[in-house]
C-alpha positions, -999 to 999 in steps of 0.1 A, spaced: 116 -226 37 105 -191 31 124 -172 3 140 -146 26 149 -167 56 184 -158 66 180 -122 55 181 -95 82 165 -60 77 172 -31 100 146 -4 95 143 31 108 107 37 98 75 54 107 40 59 92 32 37 62 56 36 32 86 20 48 67 -2 73 45 -15 44 76 -25 24 94 -41 53 63 -60 65 62 -77 31 99 -86 35 89 -102 68 60 -120 51 87 -137 29 106 -148 60 131 -119 65 140 -110 101 129 -73 104 143 -53 133 123 -21 137 142 7 154 118 29 175 121 59 198 120 49 235 87 57 251 70 68 219 79 45 190 67 48 155 42 77 155 17 56 136 12 38 169 -8 68 180 -30 74 149 -61 59 165 -71 31 188 -95 12 166 -80 -23 170 -86 -32 207 -68 -1 216 -41 -4 189 -38 18 158 -53 4 126 -24 16 104 2 1 128 -13 -34 130 -17 -35 92 20 -27 84 40 -41 114 33 -78 120 62 -102 122 87 -76 132 110 -71 163 108 -38 181 141 -24 194 139 9 212 170 32 206 174 69 211 195 73 179 208 107 190 225 90 220 261 80 214 256 46 230 225 39 210 244 49 178 271 24 186 245 -3 191 228 5 158 261 5 139 271 -29 154 237 -43 146 240 -32 110 277 -42 104 273 -76 122 239 -87 111 221 -66 85 217 -74 48 193 -44 42 188 -11 58 155 8 52 148 43 63 122 70 58 134 95 83 133 133 77 155 144 47 191 143 56 186 126 90 201 92 80 232 108 66 238 128 98 235 95 118 262 79 95 236 56 79 241 67 43 249 40 18 284 54 12 292 53 50 278 18 55 292 3 23 327 14 33 324 -11 62 302 -36 45 303 -36 7 273 -60 4 249 -38 23 217 -27 6 203 7 17 168 18 7 160 54 13 123 64 10 113 100 9 86 122 -5 105 137 -34 138 119 -37 174 126 -27 179 157 -48 161 184 -68 143 215 -56 117 196 -35 142 174 -17 137 189 17 99 194 16 78 175 41 56 149 24 25 132 36 2 109 15 -25 136 8 1 161 -3 17 136 -27 -17 126 -41 -21 163 -48 13 168 -63 10 137 -85 -23 149 -99 -44 121 -84 -68 145 -68 -73 163 -101 -88 132 -116 -106 118 -85 -139 130 -71 -169 148 -85 -169 176 -111 -173 201 -83 -150 185 -57 -116 168 -61 -111 140 -36 -82 120 -22 -83 83 -25 -96 66 7 -65 44 10 -29 58 14 -21 54 -23 12 74 -23 25 55 7 14 22 -7 30 29 -41 63 39 -25 62 8 -3 56 -15 -32 84 0 -52 107 -2 -22 98 -38 -17 103 -48 -53 136 -29 -56 149 -45 -25 141 -80 -39 159 -70 -71 189 -57 -52 191 -90 -33 192 -109 -66 218 -85 -79 240 -90 -48 236 -128 -52 251 -125 -87 277 -98 -81 284 -97 -43 278 -60 -43 251 -40 -24 235 -8 -37 216 22 -27 179 24 -36 163 59 -38 125 56 -36 103 88 -40 67 88 -31 61 113 -59 78 92 -86 60 61 -74 26 76 -76 33 94 -109 42 60 -124 6 49 -114 -8 80 -131 3 68 -166 -31 66 -181 -44 101 -172 -10 115 -181 -11 101 -216 -48 110 -219 -37 146 -214 -6 144 -236 6 175 -254 -19 198 -238 -51 177 -244 -79 180 -218 -73 156 -188 -99 130 -179 -129 147 -162 -138 138 -126 -169 116 -126 -172 103 -90 -173 65 -91 -180 64 -128 -151 59 -153 -139 92 -167 -139 81 -203 -157 47 -207 -195 44 -206 -215 27 -192 -190 20 -165 -198 29 -128 -226 28 -103 -263 26 -113 -294 26 -90 -317 -4 -88 -354 -2 -79 -349 -12 -43 -327 19 -36 -294 -1 -37 -266 3 -62 -249 -20 -86 -215 -14 -101 -211 -25 -137 -187 -20 -166 -186 -25 -204 -153 -26 -223 -162 -32 -260 -189 -32 -286 -197 -69 -282 -206 -63 -245 -227 -32 -255 -248 -54 -278 -253 -80 -251 -261 -54 -225 -288 -38 -246 -303 -72 -255 -300 -93 -223 -299 -67 -195 -318 -36 -207 -340 -58 -230 -340 -30 -255 -320 -46 -284 -328 -16 -307 -304 6 -287 -275 -15 -300 -281 -2 -335 -289 34 -326 -262 55 -342 -262 79 -313 -246 53 -291 -224 36 -317 -189 34 -302 -176 43 -267 -168 79 -277 -205 86 -286 -218 67 -255 -195 88 -234 -208 120 -249 -244 108 -244 -239 95 -208 -267 117 -195 -293 102 -219 -280 67 -213 -280 71 -175 -317 79 -177 -324 49 -200 -305 25 -177 -321 39 -145 -356 34 -160 -348 -2 -170 -335 -10 -136 -363 8 -117 -385 -22 -116 -357 -46 -104 -340 -53 -72 -302 -51 -71 -301 -89 -70 -323 -91 -101 -301 -67 -119 -269 -86 -110 -285 -118 -121 -292 -104 -156 -257 -90 -157 -242 -124 -147 -263 -142 -173 -251 -118 -200 -215 -121 -187 -213 -84 -181 -188 -74 -153 -205 -62 -122 -199 -59 -85 -215 -50 -52 -208 -16 -36 -193 -30 -4 -184 -12 28 -157 -24 52 -181 -46 71 -191 -64 38 -154 -70 30 -148 -86 64 -175 -110 55 -168 -114 18 -178 -149 6 -149 -151 -19 -123 -144 7 -139 -170 30 -142 -196 2 -105 -191 -6 -95 -193 30 -77 -159 30 -81 -151 66 -55 -159 93 -49 -148 129 -20 -128 142 -12 -120 178 -9 -85 194 -3 -73 229 -41 -70 231 -48 -105 219 -53 -121 185 -68 -103 155 -77 -114 120 -54 -106 91 -59 -112 54 -34 -136 38 -10 -116 15 -17 -121 -23 0 -152 -37 -4 -189 -38 22 -198 -12 25 -233 -26 59 -237 -9 46 -228 25 26 -201 42 39 -165 47 52 -155 80 24 -139 100 37 -134 135 27 -110 161 25 -72 159 53 -62 184 47 -41 215 70 -11 218 105 -22 227 93 -58 231 126 -73 217 151 -48 230 167 -70 257 168 -101 235 184 -83 206 210 -67 228 217 -100 246 223 -114 211 250 -88 206 267 -99 238 253 -72 262 250 -84 298 218 -77 318 235 -51 340 248 -33 309 213 -33 293 199 -19 326 225 8 325 217 17 290 181 19 299 188 41 329 209 64 306 180 67 282 199 52 253 173 24 249 
């Protein structure tokens, strides 16, 4: 039995943050009913067509859900939604525009008056109050506001992270807070409101650079793929034109690196490079020394030396390399999920799953489950047809 079997989540969601949170609830066995606009759906369905005609973001964050199309501005659709929540929901999740859920009568206060055990998770860019409450917020904008861009990129060019870090952070905190709220309700019988801000979620992840710049100190410099303050730590070229990523964390590793990898043990006792702070200050000189030592070696030979010296290292993989990653294959981390365009691979969510596998059901087509969900509420086929004709569903 999966941990969240028997839990029903109603979600008014789009894009990434809320769908990522609710997909993980579905992984644990929750029934997740995704409310989508008739004819259009979650706008992330239209981001691209890279997965057999389906959008890459959408297939990533929406497997194992049921799609119910409702025009939530239509009175009949609002009645359906309220019934669904009051009769079946344990959790309501929404990341609509600021204030929209309240206008629809979906605030925690309104719902808890009818159902005291309800858990309502609101996800927004900046939170439920404060001067930024009503600002639109997308992942890039929150990466900028949270300072991530200021410490990411090259000295000349700040860069956003390639993955949707603000959305992912907010989705993870929504997910963990919902799990905590379910445990709290189990103990007390009471539901609660959860207010998740993308800005606050990403600022929590920015703890190291924030403290590094504490009380007006200079922030970590941007150094591309190299670590901002630890050296050697980053990409280094090998003689075959390829790149190896390596990292040192302490003086013991520096001694071994000089002796076993560079094969220049005298560097370990050179006072110019004693301690990370001095190595960081001399990174230009050290980069030339390391590049010269690696110039006669292929990337495989460099990695062999690093492995023998027990120095942390990695390949610089692209997405095609990750699809074929030998570690993921060896640990049997790939599964198959269905879509309206046929089966696609999906990586197993992190975890051991000793008590049984996660739920990894199909990615829903738009409105795929509308008739079945309404039938479950007691709507007759002719009434469903009339609602569809009226544009409510």
